[in-house]
N, C-alpha and C positions, 0 to 999 in steps of 0.2 A: 773713646779713641780707638780701642782695639777693634770694636765693631766697625768703625769707619774704615780703618785699615783693611780689614777682612773684606769689606764690601768693594773697596777699590781693587784689591787683588783678584777677587772673583770676576769683577767687571772686566779687568784687563785680560784675565785668562780667557774669558768667553770671547772677547773681541779678537784675541790672537787666534783662538781655535776657528772662529768663523772666517777670518782672513786666510789662515792656513789652508783650510779646506777648499776655499775658492781658488787659491793659488795652486794647489795640487790638481784640482779639476782642470784648470787652465792648462797646465803643463801636459796633462794626460790627453787632452783634446787637440793639441797642436803638433803639426808636422812641419819642420823647418827645412829649407833648401840652403845648403852650405857648399859654396864653390871655392876651392883652394887653388890658388895660382902656383905655377911651377917655382917662381922665385919673386923677389921684390923689384926686379928690374922693370923699367918703364914698359918694355914690350910685353913681358909676361903679364903684367897687370892689365895691359890693354887687351891681350888675348883672353884673359879671364872674363872680361866684360863682353867680349864678343860671343864667347861660349854662353854666358849668362843670357844674352839676348835670344840666341837660338833655342836654348833649353826652355826659356819661358814661352816662346812661341809654340813649341811642341807640347809643353806641359798643359797649356790651356785645353788642348783636345784630350789629353790623357786623364787629367785630374779634375777637370771641370765637372761639377755635378756630384762629386763625392759627398755622401751624407754623414760620414764619420771619419775620424783619423784612421781607424782600422780599415775602412774601405779605401781610403787614399793610399795607405801602405800596400794593400793588396795590388792596387794598380801600379804602384811603384815596382813591386817585385815582378810583375808581368811585363814591365817595360824597361828593366835595368839595361839590357843590352842595347835596346833602341836608343836610350838616352846616351849611352856611351858612344854609340856610332854617330849620333847627331853632333855630339861635342867633338869627336875626333874629325869628322868630315869638315867641320868648321875650321879647326886648326890647320888641317891639310890645305884647304883653300887659301889660307893665309901664310903658308909656307913653314908651318911648325909641325915637327914629327913626334912631339911628346904624346905618350899614351894617356888615356883618361880611364880612371877606375870609378865605377859608381857603386856605392854601398848604402845600405839602410841600417842605421845603428843608433844607439843612445849616446848622446854627445853632451858634455858639460859646456854650457855657454856662459860667458860673462853677461852682465846687463848690456843690452843693446837697444838702440832706438831705430825705429823704422817709421818714417812719416810722423804721425802724431801720437804713436804709441811707443812705449818702452817695455820690452820684454824683460821680466825679472831674470836674474841669474838663476841657473839651475840646470838639471838634466832634462833634455828634451829628445824626442825621436827626430831624426833628420835623414834626409836624402843627401849624401855627400858626394860631390863630384871632385875628384882629386886629379889635377893636371900634373903630369910628370912627377917630380919629387914631392909636390904639394907643400913646399916650404915657404911659399909667399903669403902675403896678406890675403885674407878671405873676403868673400862677399856673401851676405845671407839675406833671407827674407822668410816670411811665413807662407808656406805653400798650402797648408790646410789649417784653419779656414782660409779661403782663397783671397789672401791680401796682396799677393804679388803677381797673380796671373793677369794677363792683359785684360781679360773681361772684367775682372774685379777692379783693376786700376781705373777703368773707365767710369766706375760708379762712385759717386760721392757718398761719404758717410757709411761705407760698407762695414767698417769695424763695429758701428753701432748695432748692425743687424746680426753680427757673427759672435759677439760676446755678451754675457750677462751684464746687468748694470754693475754688479759688484766687481766683476772682472775688469770692466772698463775703468772703474775707479783705480784698480791696481795699475793697469796699463798706462793711464794718463797722469797719475800723480805718484811717480816713482819715489820721490824724496820722502813722501808721507809714509810709505809702506816699506822702504828699504831695510830699516832696522828690524821692523816686525818680521819680515820674511826671513831675514838672516837668523833671528832667534828661533823661528819656526823650523828652519832647516837643521839648526844645531840641536834642537829638542828631539827631532826625528832621528837624527844621527845617533844621539845618546840612547834613545829607546831601541834602536836597531842593535846597538852594541850590547845593551843589557839583555835584550830578549832574543836576538837573532832573527827578528822578524823585519821584513821590508815591505812597507805599504805601497811603495811605488810600483806602477805598472802591473797591477794585479791581473790584467788581461793577458800577461805573458809577453808583453813587448819588452 
């Protein structure tokens, strides 16, 4: 009986490790777009979506063809002001004087669904566009790999080509992996507390 229990424990531990490593790789390779409205008023939420449309049109030419998240981030840094200007020009045409701030940072996201994939909760790199006080509901998508750029949206099954088989399993079966990923995060947080080491974003992001 003890041998059987040990076998189950080892098997579960190996499964958790494999899933956790795929989860970490997934997060390291993703750049998200996060647009925050000035407020939750109907007009501010509508303006947020108009900004989204214009930024996505511009983003296709800026980020299309990036071969890694790091390359996508480099393109973001080179075009932050351009993105702000496009967003602000859109608002001005619609009679809104709110400023827009564009930042590239690490953000904690809750579990979110986009199309047929569900991004697990966790820390991700993100391009954030904050309109005015940025206190309203937000809109998000995956900018790299190119899931929300216009060119990508025109292609069916793009997610199948952008993620590994194991990552797609996590993205498309969130209920199956939700508890396992939460355990993985808590295990890593405990390890960090005990050792002072952080495995996240070893590339300096």
